[in-house]
C-alpha positions in Angstrom: 139.5 102.5 111.7 142.0 100.1 113.1 140.9 97.1 115.2 140.1 98.1 118.8 140.5 96.1 122.0 137.9 96.6 124.7 138.4 95.5 128.3 135.7 95.8 131.0 136.9 94.9 134.5 135.0 94.7 137.8 133.0 92.5 140.1 129.5 91.0 139.6 128.2 94.5 138.5 130.2 93.9 135.3 130.5 90.1 135.0 127.9 88.6 132.7 129.4 85.2 131.8 130.1 86.1 128.2 133.9 86.7 128.6 135.0 87.1 124.9 133.4 88.5 121.8 135.1 89.3 118.5 134.0 90.3 115.1 136.3 87.6 113.7 134.0 84.9 115.2 130.3 85.5 114.8 129.4 82.7 117.1 130.9 84.6 120.1 128.2 87.2 119.5 125.3 84.8 119.5 124.8 85.1 123.3 123.9 88.8 123.0 121.9 88.3 119.7 119.8 85.5 121.3 118.8 87.5 124.3 117.9 90.6 122.2 115.8 88.5 119.8 114.3 86.2 122.4 113.3 88.4 125.4 111.9 85.6 127.5 115.3 85.1 129.1 115.4 88.7 130.0 112.2 88.2 132.0 114.0 85.9 134.5 113.9 87.7 137.9 117.5 87.3 138.7 118.9 88.0 135.2 120.4 91.4 134.2 121.6 92.3 130.7 124.8 94.1 131.6 125.9 97.6 130.4 128.9 96.5 128.2 126.7 94.4 125.9 124.8 97.5 124.7 128.1 98.8 123.5 128.9 95.5 121.8 125.6 95.6 120.0 126.2 99.1 118.7 129.8 98.3 117.6 128.6 95.2 115.8 125.9 97.3 113.9 128.5 99.9 112.9 130.9 97.3 111.7 133.9 98.3 113.8 136.4 95.5 114.1 137.0 94.6 117.7 138.0 92.1 120.3 136.1 92.4 123.6 137.2 91.0 127.0 134.9 91.0 129.9 137.1 90.1 132.9 134.5 91.1 135.6 134.3 88.5 138.3 131.7 88.2 141.1 133.1 88.8 144.6 136.4 90.3 143.2 138.0 92.9 145.4 139.6 96.0 144.1 143.2 94.8 144.1 142.0 91.6 142.4 140.2 93.6 139.8 143.3 95.7 139.1 145.4 92.6 138.8 143.0 91.0 136.3 142.8 94.2 134.3 146.6 94.7 134.3 147.3 91.1 133.2 144.9 91.4 130.3 146.4 94.7 129.1 149.9 93.2 129.5 148.9 90.2 127.4 147.6 92.5 124.6 150.7 94.7 124.7 153.0 91.7 124.5 151.1 90.6 121.4 152.1 93.9 119.8 148.7 95.7 120.2 149.2 99.5 120.0 148.2 101.0 123.4 146.1 103.7 121.7 143.8 100.9 120.4 143.1 99.6 123.9 139.9 100.9 125.6 139.7 99.9 129.2 137.2 100.5 132.0 137.4 99.4 135.6 134.4 99.2 137.9 135.4 99.3 141.5 133.9 97.0 144.1 133.3 97.5 147.8 136.1 98.7 150.2 136.4 95.2 151.6 134.6 92.0 151.1 133.8 88.9 153.2 136.6 86.4 153.5 136.1 83.1 151.8 138.8 80.4 151.6 137.7 79.6 148.0 139.1 83.0 146.9 142.6 81.9 147.8 142.5 79.6 144.8 139.9 81.2 142.6 141.6 84.6 142.6 145.1 83.3 143.3 145.3 85.7 146.2 148.8 84.8 147.4 150.2 86.2 144.1 148.2 89.4 144.0 149.8 92.5 145.5 147.5 94.1 148.1 144.8 91.3 148.0 145.0 91.1 151.8 143.2 94.5 151.9 140.3 93.2 149.8 139.0 90.5 152.1 138.5 91.5 155.7 135.6 90.3 157.9 133.6 92.6 160.2 135.6 95.7 159.5 134.8 98.4 162.1 135.1 102.0 160.9 135.8 103.1 164.4 138.9 101.0 164.8 142.3 102.6 164.2 143.0 100.1 161.5 140.2 101.5 159.4 142.5 104.4 158.3 145.1 101.9 157.2 142.5 100.1 155.1 141.4 103.4 153.5 145.0 104.4 152.8 145.6 101.0 151.2 142.6 101.4 148.8 143.5 105.0 147.9 147.0 103.8 147.1 145.4 101.2 144.8 143.4 103.8 143.0 146.5 105.9 142.6 148.5 102.9 141.3 145.7 102.0 138.8 145.9 105.5 137.2 149.7 105.6 137.3 150.0 102.2 135.7 147.7 103.2 132.8 149.7 106.4 132.2 153.0 104.5 132.3 151.7 102.0 129.7 150.2 104.8 127.5 146.6 103.6 127.9 144.9 106.9 127.1 141.4 105.5 126.8 140.8 104.4 130.4 138.2 105.2 133.0 137.4 103.8 136.4 134.3 104.2 138.5 132.5 102.8 141.5 129.7 100.2 141.4 128.3 102.0 144.5 129.5 104.6 146.9 132.5 103.3 148.9 134.3 106.4 150.2 132.5 109.0 152.3 133.5 112.6 152.8 133.1 112.7 156.5 135.4 109.6 156.9 138.0 111.0 154.6 138.0 114.3 156.5 138.2 112.4 159.8 141.3 110.5 158.7 142.9 113.5 156.9 142.6 111.7 153.5 140.2 113.9 151.6 142.8 116.0 149.7 144.8 112.9 148.7 141.7 111.1 147.4 140.5 114.1 145.4 143.9 114.6 143.8 143.5 111.3 141.9 143.4 112.3 138.2 139.7 112.9 137.3 140.6 112.3 133.6 140.8 108.6 134.5 138.6 108.4 137.7 135.0 109.3 137.8 132.6 109.7 140.7 129.3 111.6 141.2 127.6 113.9 143.6 124.3 112.2 144.7 121.2 113.3 146.5 119.6 112.2 149.7 117.1 109.5 148.9 114.7 106.9 150.2 116.1 103.3 149.7 114.7 99.9 150.4 118.1 98.5 151.4 120.7 99.7 153.9 123.4 97.4 152.4 125.2 97.3 149.1 126.6 94.1 147.6 129.6 94.7 149.9 129.4 97.4 152.6 126.8 99.6 154.3 125.2 102.8 153.1 125.2 105.9 155.2 121.7 105.7 156.7 120.2 108.8 158.3 117.2 107.1 159.7 114.9 104.1 159.2 111.4 104.7 157.8 108.6 102.2 158.3 107.2 101.5 154.8 104.1 99.6 153.8 106.0 96.3 153.1 109.2 96.6 155.1 111.5 99.2 156.6 112.9 101.8 154.2 116.0 103.9 154.8 116.8 107.6 154.3 120.2 107.6 152.7 122.6 110.5 153.2 123.7 112.5 150.2 127.4 112.3 149.2 130.1 113.3 146.8 131.7 110.0 145.6 128.8 108.0 144.1 129.0 105.2 141.6 126.7 103.4 139.2 124.0 102.8 141.8 123.8 106.4 143.0 124.0 107.7 139.4 121.1 105.6 138.3 119.1 106.3 141.4 119.3 110.0 140.9 118.0 109.7 137.4 115.1 107.3 138.0 111.6 108.1 139.1 109.9 106.3 141.9 107.8 104.2 139.6 110.7 102.5 137.8 112.8 100.0 139.9 116.5 99.7 139.3 117.4 96.9 141.8 117.0 93.3 141.0 114.8 92.7 144.0 114.2 94.1 147.4 117.0 91.9 148.8 119.4 92.1 145.8 121.1 95.5 145.2 122.6 94.6 141.8 121.3 96.8 139.0 118.7 95.1 136.8 118.5 95.5 133.0 116.9 98.9 133.3 119.6 100.1 135.7 122.4 98.8 133.4 120.8 100.5 130.4 120.4 103.8 132.2 124.1 103.6 133.2 125.0 102.8 129.6 123.0 105.5 127.9 123.8 108.4 130.3 127.4 107.6 131.2 129.2 104.6 129.8 128.2 105.2 126.2 129.4 108.8 126.4 132.9 107.6 127.1 133.0 106.0 123.7 131.5 109.0 122.0 134.2 111.1 123.7 136.8 108.6 122.6 135.6 108.9 119.0 134.3 105.3 118.7 130.5 106.0 118.7 128.4 108.8 117.2 125.8 110.7 119.2 123.0 108.6 117.5 122.1 105.6 119.7 121.5 102.6 117.4 119.5 100.8 120.1 117.0 103.6 120.2 117.0 103.9 116.4 115.9 100.2 116.2 112.3 100.7 117.1 111.6 97.0 117.6 114.6 96.5 119.9 113.8 99.8 121.7 110.2 98.8 122.3 111.3 95.4 123.6 113.7 96.9 126.1 111.1 99.2 127.4 108.8 96.2 128.0 111.7 94.6 129.9 112.0 97.7 132.0 108.4 97.1 133.0 109.2 93.5 133.7 112.1 94.7 135.9 109.7 96.8 138.0 107.2 94.0 138.2 109.8 91.4 139.3 111.1 93.8 142.0 107.5 94.2 143.4 106.9 90.5 143.1 110.1 89.9 145.2 108.2 91.0 148.3 106.2 87.8 148.1 109.2 85.5 148.7 112.4 85.5 150.7 116.0 85.6 149.5 116.3 81.9 150.1 113.2 81.3 148.0 114.8 83.3 145.3 117.4 80.5 144.9 114.7 78.1 143.9 115.0 77.3 140.2 111.4 76.3 139.8 110.2 79.6 141.3 112.4 81.6 139.0 111.1 79.7 136.0 107.5 80.3 137.0 108.1 84.0 137.5 109.9 84.2 134.1 106.9 82.5 132.4 104.4 84.7 134.1 106.2 88.0 133.3 106.8 87.0 129.7 103.1 86.1 129.2 102.0 89.3 131.0 104.1 91.7 129.0 104.8 90.0 125.7 101.8 87.7 125.0 98.7 89.3 126.4 
């Protein structure tokens, strides 16, 4: 097999601060190897082992030659994400890489994100086409301008698919981190047909069930709440079912009540369990479909590694439940995070 080039783009759902790994430099793989061999770091309450790194582990075990680029970036909006993806693909094509050897995925962020002056420099917003639609404060869906925002983001989705087709990137898929578009809004603004005409070969979303949730907010945006429910520890929310779900809804529908998939009761990022669930039941299947992986999951085949991960899933649930004992501001305390990490490691790996 020829060398392959893997790109994962997105926001903080994809970003994991290991931006480049290649089989040509073993030291670039040490970050993954260290965490899989030393699970204490995975017990940190605000750490999540992201979905792409399960893929990298399997590719390394198989012996496939690859270069991997994680260009996920926390707080990136959808036009920014497309720009970063496009620039990386262009860079590879300019180096002479065959487009059939490029494997790209793009995780979409919220519809709009809170404005921050830092992003002007960090994301080079003045030079990104459409970036003005990514950062809008206090967006009201009842304003006439809301339709314009929806249209701008649908145009971006159409452009992402068309750009990949024009550049002959056959191995490409984009998906939401969480539900961003809702059927009733698309019908209201006469945009449903246009949205659903986007080529599903390259664009994936999921039907999802009505469910009880501990949070009414996503990382960016509000869920469609049917009603509030007074739970034992805090208010819970009955979330409306929908047609255009992303990673969060996909994982939620496939997880029982005992296992927790959020980082904490105030952090809606997927934890290590949630990322692994997404990897096994969706992301991995893309690479099986593309002829890179076999049906056999080498993580599950490795009994020691598989057992360790299932202990971490228990840690994830325990960390989530522990989060009710402190506030979001407390969660930024390094000493508290260290104490929790040590407690969970001792509880699940020592005793």
